[in-house]
Backbone of each chain as ProteinMPNN parsed JSONL, in Angstrom:
{"seq_chain_A": "MSDEMDFEEGGAVKKFMFVNRKAPYGTVYALEGLEVVLISAAFDQDVSLAFVDDGVFQLVKGQKTDGVEMKNFSPTYRALEGYDIEKLYVERESMEARGLSEDDLLVDVQIMSAAEIGDMMAQQDVVISF", "coords_chain_A": {"N_chain_A": [[0.851, -1.198, 0.0], [0.596, 2.174, -0.874], [1.994, 5.194, 0.493], [0.428, 7.323, -0.13], [-2.094, 6.24, -0.383], [-2.485, 5.622, 2.282], [-2.745, 8.184, 3.39], [-5.178, 8.945, 2.305], [-6.942, 7.215, 3.517], [-6.734, 8.07, 6.036], [-5.144, 6.806, 7.844], [-2.202, 6.245, 8.364], [-0.097, 8.121, 10.348], [2.647, 10.085, 10.149], [5.788, 11.116, 11.555], [6.976, 14.222, 10.968], [9.722, 16.334, 10.598], [10.706, 19.65, 10.163], [13.638, 21.187, 9.422], [15.099, 24.153, 10.066], [17.592, 26.209, 8.945], [18.465, 28.601, 7.943], [18.855, 32.16, 7.727], [16.188, 34.622, 7.57], [15.112, 36.349, 4.561], [17.77, 36.924, 3.376], [18.227, 34.698, 1.817], [15.915, 32.577, -0.009], [15.131, 30.379, 1.329], [13.981, 30.252, 3.98], [11.39, 31.371, 3.764], [10.284, 29.681, 1.794], [10.419, 27.246, 3.109], [8.619, 27.686, 5.177], [6.262, 27.879, 3.737], [5.988, 25.237, 2.856], [5.652, 23.948, 5.284], [3.146, 24.946, 6.007], [1.597, 23.795, 4.003], [1.91, 21.145, 4.707], [0.331, 20.982, 6.921], [-2.182, 20.455, 6.024], [-2.312, 17.764, 5.735], [-2.68, 16.449, 8.098], [-0.552, 15.428, 9.696], [2.076, 14.488, 12.053], [3.701, 17.136, 12.877], [6.739, 18.888, 13.327], [8.915, 21.709, 14.005], [12.28, 22.559, 13.764], [14.69, 24.9, 14.824], [17.782, 25.85, 13.977], [21.239, 26.88, 13.968], [21.586, 29.698, 11.764], [18.885, 29.704, 11.366], [17.514, 30.345, 13.654], [17.303, 33.091, 13.601], [15.024, 33.557, 12.131], [12.939, 33.796, 13.874], [13.131, 36.143, 15.276], [11.863, 38.873, 17.11], [10.161, 41.894, 16.016], [10.685, 42.34, 13.285], [10.955, 44.376, 10.461], [10.121, 45.197, 7.442], [9.676, 47.198, 5.561], [11.612, 48.945, 4.486], [13.206, 47.361, 2.836], [11.502, 46.467, 1.01], [10.313, 43.893, 1.0], [8.244, 41.023, 1.741], [7.174, 40.799, 5.055], [7.3, 37.941, 6.643], [7.255, 36.99, 9.174], [5.06, 37.119, 11.077], [3.594, 34.878, 10.431], [4.63, 32.67, 11.749], [3.482, 32.82, 14.215], [0.907, 32.122, 13.608], [0.909, 29.439, 13.18], [0.054, 27.811, 15.23], [-2.693, 27.791, 14.963], [-2.995, 25.99, 12.973], [-2.607, 23.641, 14.179], [0.086, 23.174, 14.533], [2.367, 22.998, 16.765], [4.753, 22.295, 17.813], [7.589, 23.68, 18.228], [10.968, 23.904, 18.122], [13.931, 25.226, 19.459], [17.379, 25.492, 19.165], [19.481, 25.85, 21.871], [22.258, 26.511, 21.926], [22.755, 27.652, 19.387], [21.087, 29.877, 19.52], [22.191, 31.348, 21.667], [24.792, 31.884, 20.79], [24.262, 33.796, 18.965], [23.624, 35.993, 20.388], [21.068, 36.083, 21.379], [18.04, 35.668, 23.339], [15.345, 33.779, 24.867], [13.375, 35.676, 25.218], [13.67, 37.331, 23.051], [12.336, 36.18, 21.005], [9.538, 35.689, 18.788], [7.475, 33.939, 19.2], [6.057, 31.272, 21.179], [8.338, 28.815, 22.137], [10.068, 25.655, 22.48], [13.043, 25.51, 24.157], [15.963, 23.816, 23.446], [18.796, 21.653, 24.022], [21.644, 20.996, 21.872], [22.015, 18.246, 21.756], [19.521, 17.292, 22.546], [17.934, 18.221, 20.44], [19.052, 16.668, 18.445], [18.247, 14.135, 19.329], [15.456, 14.352, 19.02], [15.362, 14.637, 16.277], [16.276, 12.175, 15.429], [14.144, 10.591, 16.028], [12.279, 10.938, 14.058], [10.126, 10.131, 11.251], [10.359, 11.354, 8.821], [12.63, 13.798, 7.732], [12.955, 17.095, 6.795], [14.822, 19.524, 5.174], [15.582, 22.961, 5.304]], "CA_chain_A": [[0.0, 0.0, 0.0], [1.419, 3.37, -0.93], [1.744, 6.194, 1.542], [-0.653, 8.183, -0.592], [-3.322, 5.529, 0.012], [-2.631, 5.765, 3.731], [-3.268, 9.518, 3.665], [-6.591, 9.014, 1.927], [-7.72, 6.462, 4.495], [-6.569, 8.7, 7.342], [-4.536, 5.818, 8.731], [-0.823, 6.393, 8.814], [0.414, 9.441, 10.705], [4.103, 10.04, 10.266], [6.437, 12.236, 12.242], [7.736, 15.065, 10.049], [10.42, 17.478, 11.185], [11.297, 20.625, 9.247], [14.828, 21.752, 10.057], [15.341, 25.482, 9.487], [18.96, 26.605, 9.283], [18.848, 29.812, 7.205], [18.268, 33.432, 8.128], [15.158, 35.08, 6.631], [15.374, 37.474, 3.631], [19.019, 36.833, 2.608], [17.921, 33.668, 0.824], [14.474, 32.312, -0.026], [14.886, 29.105, 2.022], [13.108, 30.36, 5.154], [10.016, 31.577, 3.304], [9.835, 28.477, 1.097], [10.22, 26.223, 4.136], [7.382, 28.004, 5.882], [5.16, 27.515, 2.826], [5.841, 23.776, 2.866], [5.093, 23.613, 6.603], [1.709, 25.242, 5.953], [0.989, 22.756, 3.158], [1.92, 19.878, 5.444], [-0.756, 20.999, 7.912], [-3.39, 19.925, 5.389], [-2.266, 16.297, 5.7], [-2.89, 15.924, 9.459], [0.59, 14.646, 10.148], [2.714, 14.936, 13.298], [4.704, 18.051, 12.329], [7.506, 19.746, 14.233], [9.912, 22.574, 13.373], [13.491, 22.806, 14.547], [15.431, 26.09, 14.393], [19.186, 25.594, 14.293], [22.14, 27.813, 13.271], [20.956, 30.99, 11.464], [17.425, 29.556, 11.375], [16.986, 31.013, 14.855], [17.003, 34.483, 13.244], [13.671, 33.649, 11.553], [11.954, 34.017, 14.937], [13.424, 37.367, 16.038], [10.792, 39.874, 17.199], [10.361, 43.26, 15.536], [11.131, 42.431, 11.894], [10.263, 45.503, 9.832], [10.714, 45.021, 6.112], [9.285, 48.26, 4.614], [12.788, 49.533, 3.848], [13.792, 46.483, 1.816], [10.413, 46.14, 0.08], [10.046, 42.449, 0.958], [7.143, 40.659, 2.633], [7.531, 40.347, 6.402], [6.505, 36.722, 6.866], [7.434, 36.496, 10.542], [3.812, 36.87, 11.825], [3.052, 33.558, 10.098], [5.044, 31.671, 12.75], [2.501, 32.859, 15.312], [-0.347, 31.534, 13.126], [1.047, 27.985, 13.02], [-0.748, 27.184, 16.278], [-4.034, 27.622, 14.406], [-2.964, 24.814, 12.093], [-2.189, 22.534, 15.054], [1.54, 22.979, 14.516], [2.734, 23.634, 18.036], [6.061, 21.817, 18.27], [8.675, 24.509, 17.709], [12.152, 23.669, 18.946], [15.062, 26.11, 19.161], [18.612, 25.004, 19.779], [20.01, 26.868, 22.792], [23.616, 26.924, 21.56], [22.654, 28.553, 18.236], [20.451, 31.11, 19.996], [23.096, 32.118, 22.526], [25.933, 32.367, 19.995], [23.784, 34.953, 18.201], [23.289, 37.068, 21.321], [19.612, 36.11, 21.558], [17.449, 34.89, 24.424], [13.965, 33.392, 24.555], [12.566, 36.901, 25.186], [13.814, 37.975, 21.747], [11.629, 35.39, 19.986], [8.174, 36.202, 18.621], [6.493, 32.875, 19.399], [6.461, 30.335, 22.232], [9.099, 27.678, 21.614], [10.812, 24.877, 23.467], [14.488, 25.644, 23.985], [16.576, 22.491, 23.638], [20.231, 21.54, 23.757], [21.954, 20.373, 20.587], [21.807, 16.798, 21.878], [18.066, 17.051, 22.562], [17.468, 18.4, 19.055], [19.498, 15.472, 17.736], [17.365, 13.03, 19.729], [14.158, 14.551, 18.362], [15.571, 14.403, 14.849], [16.444, 10.734, 15.217], [12.837, 9.926, 16.215], [11.339, 11.277, 12.986], [10.008, 9.306, 10.042], [10.829, 12.16, 7.686], [13.248, 15.066, 8.084], [13.055, 17.937, 5.594], [15.758, 20.571, 5.548], [15.569, 24.238, 4.578]], "C_chain_A": [[0.881, 1.241, 0.0], [1.082, 4.317, 0.218], [0.559, 7.079, 1.175], [-1.996, 7.563, -0.206], [-3.575, 5.705, 1.507], [-3.231, 7.125, 4.088], [-4.781, 9.538, 3.435], [-7.468, 8.269, 2.93], [-7.594, 7.062, 5.898], [-5.869, 7.782, 8.329], [-3.169, 6.188, 9.251], [-0.494, 7.848, 9.123], [1.909, 9.309, 10.904], [4.617, 11.271, 10.991], [7.328, 12.972, 11.238], [8.438, 16.159, 10.847], [10.997, 18.353, 10.072], [12.446, 21.316, 9.975], [15.2, 23.046, 9.336], [16.707, 25.995, 9.923], [19.401, 27.902, 8.614], [18.163, 31.042, 7.793], [17.171, 33.825, 7.124], [15.722, 36.137, 5.682], [16.649, 37.357, 2.807], [18.934, 35.775, 1.524], [16.43, 33.365, 0.936], [14.12, 31.041, 0.778], [13.853, 29.228, 3.148], [11.648, 30.49, 4.738], [9.477, 30.315, 2.63], [9.556, 27.35, 2.098], [8.912, 26.427, 4.868], [6.162, 27.639, 5.029], [4.915, 26.009, 2.866], [5.256, 23.309, 4.196], [3.575, 23.828, 6.586], [0.974, 24.206, 5.1], [0.871, 21.449, 3.942], [0.781, 19.808, 6.449], [-2.028, 20.386, 7.337], [-3.449, 18.404, 5.448], [-2.393, 15.657, 7.079], [-1.77, 14.998, 9.902], [1.151, 15.222, 11.454], [3.92, 15.806, 12.921], [5.425, 18.811, 13.448], [8.499, 20.577, 13.421], [11.095, 22.724, 14.314], [14.205, 24.02, 13.954], [16.864, 25.981, 14.922], [20.039, 26.573, 13.485], [21.404, 29.131, 12.974], [19.432, 30.901, 11.371], [16.777, 30.228, 12.567], [16.578, 32.459, 14.539], [15.603, 34.641, 12.637], [12.652, 34.103, 12.597], [12.186, 35.302, 15.73], [12.249, 38.342, 15.954], [11.163, 41.154, 16.461], [10.88, 43.37, 14.116], [10.271, 43.472, 11.177], [10.842, 45.673, 8.436], [10.367, 46.122, 5.113], [10.486, 48.751, 3.802], [13.404, 48.671, 2.768], [12.744, 45.995, 0.819], [10.264, 44.645, -0.122], [8.901, 42.173, 1.928], [7.712, 40.221, 3.986], [6.682, 39.122, 6.713], [6.589, 36.225, 8.302], [6.123, 36.315, 11.317], [3.226, 35.478, 11.569], [3.458, 32.5, 11.124], [4.068, 31.639, 13.921], [1.189, 32.21, 14.912], [-0.284, 30.011, 13.053], [0.192, 27.223, 14.035], [-2.16, 26.888, 15.769], [-4.146, 26.461, 13.441], [-2.515, 23.576, 12.864], [-0.715, 22.193, 14.897], [2.097, 23.732, 15.723], [4.099, 23.203, 18.546], [7.152, 22.617, 17.578], [9.859, 24.383, 18.656], [13.283, 24.597, 18.506], [16.294, 25.598, 19.893], [19.265, 26.121, 20.608], [21.373, 27.386, 22.341], [23.591, 27.921, 20.39], [22.113, 29.905, 18.668], [21.465, 31.968, 20.758], [24.299, 32.649, 21.761], [25.56, 33.62, 19.22], [23.309, 36.084, 19.101], [21.804, 37.161, 21.608], [19.2, 35.299, 22.784], [16.008, 34.578, 24.034], [13.061, 34.624, 24.448], [12.639, 37.617, 23.839], [12.975, 37.29, 20.666], [10.139, 35.724, 19.984], [7.096, 35.163, 18.868], [6.994, 31.96, 20.507], [7.157, 29.131, 21.612], [9.62, 26.86, 22.793], [12.287, 25.041, 23.158], [15.118, 24.3, 24.331], [18.084, 22.578, 23.413], [20.425, 20.9, 22.387], [21.663, 18.876, 20.642], [20.317, 16.457, 21.867], [17.457, 17.217, 21.172], [17.83, 17.151, 18.249], [18.642, 14.258, 18.061], [16.019, 13.136, 19.025], [14.255, 14.215, 16.88], [15.599, 12.903, 14.546], [15.115, 9.984, 15.342], [11.892, 10.109, 15.037], [11.269, 10.192, 11.915], [10.602, 10.038, 8.846], [11.437, 13.459, 8.213], [13.464, 15.862, 6.805], [13.818, 19.193, 5.981], [15.633, 21.796, 4.664], [16.652, 25.15, 5.142]], "O_chain_A": [[1.815, 1.341, 0.796], [0.014, 4.233, 0.824], [-0.204, 7.522, 2.034], [-2.912, 8.256, 0.238], [-4.708, 5.907, 1.944], [-4.098, 7.227, 4.956], [-5.55, 10.064, 4.24], [-8.613, 8.657, 3.162], [-8.264, 6.62, 6.831], [-5.996, 7.97, 9.539], [-2.996, 6.42, 10.447], [-0.601, 8.71, 8.25], [2.375, 8.52, 11.726], [3.967, 12.315, 11.033], [8.301, 12.417, 10.727], [7.818, 16.829, 11.673], [11.68, 17.871, 9.168], [12.249, 21.949, 11.013], [15.566, 23.039, 8.161], [16.957, 26.192, 11.112], [20.572, 28.273, 8.697], [17.039, 30.968, 8.29], [17.216, 33.412, 5.965], [16.735, 36.76, 5.999], [16.616, 37.669, 1.617], [19.499, 35.934, 0.442], [15.761, 33.834, 1.857], [12.948, 30.68, 0.889], [12.95, 28.398, 3.253], [10.775, 29.814, 5.281], [8.335, 29.924, 2.871], [8.589, 26.601, 1.956], [8.184, 25.474, 5.148], [5.157, 27.15, 5.545], [3.769, 25.561, 2.906], [4.453, 22.376, 4.228], [2.817, 22.998, 7.087], [-0.136, 23.791, 5.436], [-0.133, 20.742, 3.853], [0.314, 18.723, 6.796], [-2.856, 19.859, 8.079], [-4.509, 17.815, 5.238], [-2.23, 14.444, 7.212], [-2.02, 13.911, 10.421], [0.75, 16.299, 11.897], [5.013, 15.295, 12.676], [4.8, 19.307, 14.386], [8.877, 20.21, 12.308], [10.931, 22.982, 15.506], [14.313, 24.152, 12.735], [17.115, 26.015, 16.126], [19.609, 27.045, 12.432], [20.677, 29.633, 13.831], [18.761, 31.931, 11.303], [15.618, 30.637, 12.5], [15.634, 32.987, 15.126], [15.056, 35.744, 12.631], [11.636, 34.713, 12.263], [11.522, 35.534, 16.741], [11.713, 38.601, 14.876], [12.344, 41.463, 16.3], [11.465, 44.393, 13.76], [9.043, 43.461, 11.265], [11.928, 46.229, 8.271], [10.718, 46.012, 3.938], [10.391, 48.948, 2.59], [14.062, 49.192, 1.868], [13.043, 45.222, -0.091], [10.11, 44.17, -1.247], [8.619, 42.974, 2.819], [8.611, 39.383, 4.053], [5.493, 39.241, 7.011], [6.058, 35.162, 8.622], [6.063, 35.421, 12.162], [2.461, 34.96, 12.383], [2.721, 31.541, 11.348], [3.846, 30.598, 14.539], [0.426, 31.785, 15.779], [-1.314, 29.36, 12.883], [-0.323, 26.143, 13.748], [-2.747, 25.859, 16.104], [-5.243, 26.0, 13.126], [-2.093, 22.585, 12.268], [-0.315, 21.048, 15.107], [2.269, 24.95, 15.689], [4.558, 23.681, 19.584], [7.587, 22.273, 16.478], [9.765, 24.712, 19.838], [13.554, 24.731, 17.313], [16.25, 25.31, 21.089], [19.557, 27.2, 20.092], [21.61, 28.593, 22.375], [24.318, 28.915, 20.403], [22.608, 30.948, 18.244], [21.577, 33.169, 20.516], [24.779, 33.746, 22.048], [26.427, 34.415, 18.857], [22.667, 37.025, 18.635], [21.324, 38.21, 22.037], [19.9, 34.38, 23.21], [15.512, 35.047, 23.01], [12.098, 34.624, 23.682], [11.765, 38.423, 23.518], [12.911, 37.772, 19.535], [9.551, 36.003, 21.028], [5.91, 35.474, 18.757], [8.197, 31.872, 20.754], [6.639, 28.507, 20.686], [9.614, 27.309, 23.939], [12.737, 24.754, 22.049], [14.838, 23.723, 25.381], [18.574, 23.46, 22.708], [19.494, 20.334, 21.815], [21.128, 18.306, 19.69], [19.9, 15.468, 21.265], [16.576, 16.454, 20.775], [17.021, 16.643, 17.472], [18.342, 13.447, 17.184], [15.501, 12.15, 18.5], [13.359, 13.597, 16.304], [15.033, 12.433, 13.559], [14.972, 8.876, 14.825], [10.818, 9.507, 15.007], [12.22, 9.441, 11.702], [11.249, 9.445, 7.983], [10.832, 14.14, 9.041], [14.072, 15.375, 5.853], [13.508, 19.844, 6.979], [15.585, 21.694, 3.438], [16.815, 26.277, 4.674]]}, "seq_chain_B": "MLHIVNKSPFDTGSLASVLRVAKKDGGAVLLIEDGVYAATKNSATEASLKAAGMPVYVLQPDADARGLQSRLMDGVNMVDYGGFVDLVAGHDNVQSWL", "coords_chain_B": {"N_chain_B": [[39.781, 51.687, 1.198], [36.653, 50.21, 0.585], [34.992, 47.591, 2.126], [32.559, 45.278, 1.452], [30.193, 43.25, 3.015], [27.914, 40.66, 2.664], [26.974, 38.321, 3.75], [25.92, 36.09, 6.364], [27.916, 35.995, 9.284], [27.929, 33.713, 10.716], [27.471, 31.737, 9.013], [29.14, 31.791, 6.808], [32.638, 32.389, 6.031], [33.167, 34.99, 5.241], [33.233, 37.564, 6.536], [35.21, 37.099, 8.438], [37.362, 36.738, 6.731], [37.617, 39.3, 5.614], [38.342, 40.739, 7.917], [40.758, 39.61, 8.415], [42.286, 40.085, 6.141], [41.977, 42.735, 5.131], [43.369, 45.974, 4.587], [43.857, 48.12, 7.183], [44.312, 50.87, 7.366], [42.675, 53.485, 5.99], [40.658, 51.809, 5.354], [37.289, 50.43, 5.404], [34.333, 48.834, 6.653], [31.329, 47.643, 5.349], [28.283, 46.404, 6.293], [25.773, 44.51, 4.875], [22.525, 43.125, 3.911], [22.381, 39.703, 4.954], [24.758, 40.048, 6.214], [24.52, 41.945, 8.198], [23.921, 40.728, 10.582], [26.262, 40.272, 11.938], [26.703, 42.407, 13.586], [25.133, 42.105, 15.789], [24.3, 42.668, 19.129], [25.983, 41.215, 21.924], [26.587, 38.92, 20.542], [28.538, 36.19, 19.124], [30.224, 37.392, 17.357], [30.567, 40.026, 17.979], [32.845, 40.955, 19.402], [34.932, 40.631, 17.543], [34.284, 42.482, 15.587], [34.473, 44.814, 17.089], [37.171, 44.925, 17.361], [38.024, 45.517, 14.862], [39.439, 47.683, 13.84], [38.786, 49.422, 11.904], [36.338, 51.712, 10.564], [32.958, 50.633, 10.982], [30.083, 50.068, 9.141], [26.517, 49.801, 9.001], [23.828, 48.737, 7.061], [20.87, 50.243, 7.421], [18.089, 49.626, 6.532], [18.277, 46.858, 6.057], [19.0, 45.867, 8.558], [16.727, 46.594, 10.02], [14.761, 45.025, 8.754], [15.439, 42.558, 9.685], [14.854, 42.65, 12.324], [16.645, 43.849, 14.065], [16.851, 46.373, 15.148], [16.984, 47.341, 17.893], [18.934, 45.755, 18.814], [21.563, 46.02, 18.155], [25.127, 46.275, 18.395], [27.154, 48.702, 20.203], [28.983, 51.37, 18.652], [28.894, 50.94, 15.925], [28.094, 52.349, 12.71], [25.119, 53.592, 11.422], [23.714, 53.472, 8.173], [21.7, 54.702, 5.442], [20.224, 53.948, 2.186], [21.168, 56.068, 0.636], [23.426, 56.751, 2.092], [24.94, 54.479, 1.668], [25.581, 54.789, -1.037], [27.122, 57.117, -0.816], [29.278, 56.109, 0.666], [30.43, 54.317, -1.153], [31.132, 56.102, -3.188], [32.917, 57.619, -1.783], [35.201, 56.163, -1.334], [38.291, 54.955, -2.766], [38.273, 52.46, -3.975], [36.297, 49.405, -4.111], [35.45, 46.373, -2.538], [33.445, 43.601, -2.865], [32.684, 41.047, -0.781], [31.638, 38.313, -1.692]], "CA_chain_B": [[38.995, 50.697, 0.447], [35.411, 49.801, 1.244], [34.749, 46.144, 2.064], [31.127, 45.026, 1.654], [29.911, 41.848, 3.4], [26.46, 40.429, 2.606], [26.643, 36.977, 4.237], [25.963, 35.923, 7.811], [29.231, 35.532, 9.757], [27.754, 32.394, 11.33], [27.22, 30.802, 7.922], [30.315, 31.767, 5.931], [33.814, 33.044, 6.594], [33.445, 36.24, 4.525], [33.644, 38.644, 7.443], [36.51, 36.721, 9.009], [38.37, 36.997, 5.697], [37.814, 40.757, 5.564], [39.068, 41.203, 9.1], [42.111, 39.058, 8.327], [43.014, 40.54, 4.957], [41.82, 44.144, 4.763], [44.295, 46.986, 5.11], [43.033, 48.925, 8.097], [44.499, 52.283, 7.057], [41.809, 53.872, 4.874], [39.65, 50.778, 5.124], [36.007, 50.491, 6.09], [33.497, 47.651, 6.422], [29.886, 47.899, 5.268], [27.502, 45.173, 6.433], [24.443, 44.588, 4.247], [21.797, 41.844, 3.857], [22.609, 38.879, 6.146], [25.982, 40.5, 6.874], [24.216, 42.814, 9.347], [23.85, 39.94, 11.819], [27.555, 40.34, 12.63], [26.692, 43.514, 14.546], [24.179, 41.833, 16.871], [24.835, 42.808, 20.486], [26.19, 39.973, 22.699], [26.792, 37.755, 19.686], [29.902, 35.674, 19.093], [31.034, 38.198, 16.432], [30.661, 41.417, 18.434], [34.219, 41.286, 19.787], [35.806, 40.737, 16.373], [33.99, 43.768, 14.939], [35.018, 45.875, 17.95], [38.615, 44.93, 17.156], [38.274, 45.587, 13.414], [40.429, 48.71, 13.531], [38.257, 50.217, 10.776], [34.928, 52.035, 10.793], [32.003, 49.609, 10.545], [28.785, 50.635, 8.79], [25.436, 48.811, 8.887], [22.724, 49.253, 6.25], [19.712, 50.267, 8.32], [16.9, 48.879, 6.097], [18.508, 45.416, 6.218], [18.946, 45.585, 9.997], [15.324, 46.704, 10.429], [14.019, 43.871, 8.238], [15.795, 41.382, 10.477], [14.45, 42.854, 13.725], [17.842, 44.139, 14.865], [16.899, 47.803, 15.495], [17.417, 47.591, 19.273], [19.824, 44.662, 19.203], [22.883, 46.219, 17.544], [26.212, 46.66, 19.29], [27.601, 50.087, 20.146], [30.197, 51.622, 17.885], [28.709, 50.814, 14.473], [27.446, 53.519, 12.126], [23.994, 53.217, 10.579], [23.551, 54.24, 6.934], [20.577, 54.334, 4.579], [20.71, 53.666, 0.826], [21.965, 57.221, 0.214], [24.718, 56.628, 2.767], [25.632, 53.396, 0.943], [26.145, 55.408, -2.245], [28.184, 58.034, -0.373], [30.445, 55.309, 1.05], [31.059, 53.813, -2.377], [31.741, 57.24, -3.885], [33.946, 58.217, -0.947], [36.393, 55.314, -1.28], [38.917, 54.804, -4.08], [37.808, 51.204, -4.581], [35.31, 48.648, -3.334], [35.482, 44.927, -2.73], [32.305, 42.872, -2.321], [33.136, 39.702, -0.395], [30.444, 37.492, -1.906]], "C_chain_B": [[37.784, 50.283, 1.265], [35.193, 48.3, 1.032], [33.284, 45.879, 2.397], [30.915, 43.542, 1.933], [28.405, 41.645, 3.423], [26.048, 39.05, 3.11], [26.747, 36.927, 5.761], [27.321, 35.402, 8.241], [29.152, 34.152, 10.401], [27.651, 31.306, 10.268], [28.42, 30.687, 6.991], [31.465, 32.524, 6.6], [34.133, 34.382, 5.963], [33.948, 37.349, 5.444], [35.01, 38.346, 8.053], [37.627, 36.988, 8.009], [38.659, 38.486, 5.579], [38.695, 41.201, 6.726], [40.517, 40.699, 9.102], [42.939, 39.782, 7.262], [43.058, 42.066, 4.808], [42.887, 45.026, 5.384], [43.481, 47.992, 5.929], [43.123, 50.42, 7.77], [43.669, 52.632, 5.818], [40.712, 52.869, 4.572], [38.366, 51.043, 5.884], [35.219, 49.236, 5.733], [32.038, 48.088, 6.378], [29.152, 46.563, 5.302], [26.126, 45.383, 5.817], [23.812, 43.196, 4.254], [22.097, 41.02, 5.115], [23.923, 39.217, 6.854], [25.696, 41.316, 8.126], [24.165, 42.03, 10.667], [25.152, 39.987, 12.615], [27.55, 41.38, 13.744], [25.673, 43.311, 15.663], [24.889, 41.889, 18.217], [24.948, 41.436, 21.145], [26.375, 38.733, 21.833], [28.262, 37.352, 19.709], [30.811, 36.527, 18.212], [31.249, 39.627, 16.909], [32.119, 41.812, 18.708], [35.122, 41.471, 18.565], [35.539, 42.038, 15.616], [34.558, 44.928, 15.746], [36.518, 46.039, 17.704], [38.993, 45.12, 15.687], [39.347, 46.616, 13.06], [40.04, 49.575, 12.345], [36.842, 50.627, 11.15], [34.02, 50.929, 10.231], [30.656, 50.275, 10.324], [27.762, 49.515, 8.621], [24.311, 49.444, 8.075], [21.411, 49.103, 7.033], [18.494, 49.473, 7.807], [17.064, 47.363, 6.266], [18.489, 45.013, 7.692], [17.502, 45.61, 10.497], [14.53, 45.474, 9.99], [14.237, 42.655, 9.121], [15.515, 41.564, 11.968], [15.598, 43.267, 14.636], [17.904, 45.575, 15.395], [17.501, 48.048, 16.875], [18.433, 46.546, 19.731], [21.225, 44.817, 18.635], [23.902, 46.693, 18.574], [26.504, 48.164, 19.18], [28.786, 50.187, 19.193], [30.069, 51.371, 16.394], [27.907, 52.015, 13.987], [26.327, 53.073, 11.199], [23.959, 54.094, 9.335], [22.288, 53.784, 6.213], [21.131, 54.127, 3.16], [21.555, 54.828, 0.278], [23.361, 57.181, 0.813], [25.588, 55.554, 2.138], [26.336, 53.997, -0.282], [27.307, 56.328, -1.873], [29.453, 57.266, 0.001], [31.189, 54.802, -0.179], [31.803, 54.95, -3.089], [32.937, 57.799, -3.114], [35.208, 57.374, -0.798], [36.953, 55.117, -2.683], [38.474, 53.53, -4.772], [36.974, 50.399, -3.579], [35.502, 47.166, -3.608], [34.238, 44.332, -2.076], [32.736, 41.439, -2.05], [31.962, 38.738, -0.489], [30.61, 36.074, -1.369]], "O_chain_B": [[37.875, 50.04, 2.469], [35.208, 47.81, -0.098], [32.819, 46.211, 3.487], [31.391, 42.685, 1.188], [27.691, 42.367, 4.119], [24.901, 38.643, 2.924], [27.557, 37.631, 6.366], [27.838, 34.463, 7.636], [30.173, 33.498, 10.609], [27.733, 30.115, 10.569], [28.69, 29.616, 6.447], [31.276, 33.209, 7.605], [35.248, 34.881, 6.117], [34.961, 37.991, 5.165], [35.857, 39.232, 8.168], [38.716, 37.416, 8.392], [39.816, 38.889, 5.458], [39.663, 41.94, 6.544], [41.389, 41.304, 9.725], [44.125, 40.053, 7.452], [44.079, 42.618, 4.399], [43.261, 44.856, 6.545], [42.549, 48.622, 5.428], [42.135, 51.146, 7.882], [43.936, 52.13, 4.726], [39.927, 53.058, 3.643], [38.347, 51.778, 6.871], [35.402, 48.651, 4.666], [31.569, 48.812, 7.257], [29.369, 45.701, 4.45], [25.403, 46.31, 6.184], [24.478, 42.209, 4.565], [22.074, 41.558, 6.222], [24.177, 38.737, 7.959], [26.535, 41.379, 9.025], [24.345, 42.605, 11.74], [25.149, 39.768, 13.826], [28.289, 41.261, 14.721], [25.381, 44.246, 16.407], [25.924, 41.255, 18.425], [24.086, 40.582, 20.939], [26.326, 37.612, 22.34], [29.113, 38.068, 20.237], [32.033, 36.411, 18.296], [32.03, 40.367, 16.31], [32.565, 42.881, 18.291], [35.974, 42.359, 18.548], [36.464, 42.632, 15.062], [35.059, 45.902, 15.184], [37.065, 47.135, 17.821], [40.145, 44.909, 15.309], [40.081, 46.438, 12.088], [40.843, 50.359, 11.839], [36.205, 49.963, 11.968], [34.277, 50.372, 9.164], [30.144, 50.963, 11.206], [28.092, 48.423, 8.159], [23.887, 50.562, 8.368], [20.922, 47.997, 7.267], [17.913, 48.708, 8.577], [16.1, 46.665, 6.581], [18.012, 43.93, 8.032], [17.098, 44.763, 11.293], [13.726, 44.942, 10.755], [13.343, 41.826, 9.289], [15.9, 40.723, 12.78], [15.534, 43.058, 15.847], [18.891, 45.959, 16.022], [18.414, 48.86, 17.022], [18.75, 46.469, 20.918], [22.0, 43.86, 18.629], [23.567, 47.423, 19.507], [26.147, 48.807, 18.193], [29.498, 49.21, 18.96], [31.036, 51.566, 15.657], [27.144, 52.62, 14.741], [26.551, 52.27, 10.293], [24.149, 55.307, 9.418], [21.858, 52.639, 6.349], [22.344, 54.129, 2.953], [22.528, 54.611, -0.445], [24.346, 57.521, 0.158], [26.81, 55.686, 2.075], [27.516, 53.748, -0.527], [28.348, 56.322, -2.53], [30.563, 57.703, -0.302], [32.418, 54.85, -0.241], [32.94, 54.788, -3.531], [33.853, 58.375, -3.701], [36.184, 57.825, -0.198], [36.21, 55.11, -3.665], [38.313, 53.5, -5.992], [36.956, 50.679, -2.38], [35.692, 46.75, -4.75], [34.0, 44.53, -0.885], [33.106, 40.706, -2.968], [31.36, 38.387, 0.526], [29.691, 35.262, -1.474]]}, "name": "protein", "num_of_chains": 2, "seq": "MSDEMDFEEGGAVKKFMFVNRKAPYGTVYALEGLEVVLISAAFDQDVSLAFVDDGVFQLVKGQKTDGVEMKNFSPTYRALEGYDIEKLYVERESMEARGLSEDDLLVDVQIMSAAEIGDMMAQQDVVISFMLHIVNKSPFDTGSLASVLRVAKKDGGAVLLIEDGVYAATKNSATEASLKAAGMPVYVLQPDADARGLQSRLMDGVNMVDYGGFVDLVAGHDNVQSWL"}
């Protein structure tokens, strides 16, 4: 039986993790990754997001993009809860190396050590990287 | 000489190369795009910028887009797009460290 069949029968729920490692705006990875996360919500899967390396910058409060004439997509991270995507993990080491604390982030997240992120990653059925 | 850095210092070694190679006398560093993250207060790169020995400029619209308005280290100079042009015109030559 294909996975596609499983989706249609509502049977198989897989664990998907989206690993975000790029800063917003400098490349299109962050925005494209967010689009795929939103699409994944339609499939009622077990979705989590991990923010590692420069990916942590995606969640910084106070992004104001008028001056660069790009879409500020950061409010979308706060809307994920409405799509039942509530597992947001941020690696502590990446956050601290960038001079950031949990108070600098625009959405509630779980702060994890690198090892804990690695454990979560190892538990997934599918890991998708942006 | 004006040295322009547009990549995150946490992702590539561009800024480190500038700070290693650039002639400090008459030199200046302009951080744009993801390069602006180097000037984040309390970050791992703050100390290296403080020790740059050259004036450091940050393109304000790029810092604002990334939410860094109140999170930038002391001692950097903010410029707008007009200031970017003035910096380019005010130096004999320019190197973009892509």
